[in-house]
N, C-alpha and C positions, 0 to 999 in steps of 0.2 A: 262868332256867333251873330246872326242877323240882329240888328238893332230893332227892338219892339217900339212901335209907336204908342206909347202909354200916354194916356190923358188922365192925370190925377186931379180929382175934385174931392178935397177934404172937407168932409161934412161933421160937424160937431153934434152928432145925434145919439151916439152910444155912450151912456154914462156908466154902464154896469160892466162887470167883470166876466159875465156869461158869454159875450161874444156871439149872441144869437142873431139871426137874421131878423130884420125889422121890416115885415112886409107893409106897415103902414107907410113907412117912408117911400116904398116903391109906389104904392097907390097915390100918395099925395103928390109926389114929384114926377109921376109917370110921363107927363108931356115934356118936361125939362130932359129926362132921360132919353126919350125917344130923339129929340133934337141933337143931343150929344151923340147918340149912335149914328144919326144920318150924317152928321159933320165929320165924324171920325171915320166912318166907312168910306164916304164918297169923296170927301175933300182931302182927307190925310192918308187914305189907304187905297186909292185907286179903284174903289168899288169892290175890293176883295171881301169875300164873305167872312164873317166873324160874329162875335158877340160883344155886348157891353157887359162888362164884369162888374159886379158889386160885391167887393171883398169886405166882409165883416169880420176879418180875424184880428183887428186892432181894437183895443178896448175904447178908444176915445174918437174914432173917426170911421168912415167908410172910404175905402179907396175905390173910385170909379175909373175904368179904363176900358179901351177897346182891344180885343185880342183877336187877330185873323185867325182862321182855322189851321193855316199852315204852321202856325207858331204855338198852337195849343199843346199843353202836355197831354199825354195819352188819355188819362182818366176823364179830363175836362173835354176833350174832343169827341170821346165816346158818347158822353151825355149830350153835346151839342148835336152830333149825327143823328142821334134817336129823334130829337125834335125836329131837326131839319128834313129827314125822311118822311115824317109824318105830315109836313106841310110843304112838300116838294112842288105840288101843283099850285100852290097859292102864291100870289103876288104881294110885294110890298111887306114883307115879314121883318119884324124886329125881334132879335133873340137877346134876351137878358139872362145872364147867368148869376146867380146869387150864392155866394160861398160863405161858410163860416168854418169853425174847427172840425164839425162833424157832418155837415150837409152841403150838397150841391144841388141846386134846384134851378131849372131852366124854365123861364117864362117866355111866351111867344105872344107877340101882338101884331095884328094886322092894321097898317096905317093907310 
């Protein structure tokens, strides 16, 4: 299997057992997350299209990593492609996918 180029950023922000998406984290750290996206996509993944994943399934932290479209599992890829097709004519788009135990939410930002 192809080795995925994961970038893990462990953040100690989730202290509850509900494992729900924390949208305030996304908004307060948006500029940092966009910089991580750019670095991972263009420096570490040769510009391949993908999304920065914010995985909230652990109780004590958030895993942050870049996932190229070619390596995404089917249900994540489907969500990504829906957002991508809506923005196909736009330039400089950043895709962030937030996941928890029950939700997959795609956020798109133009930079």
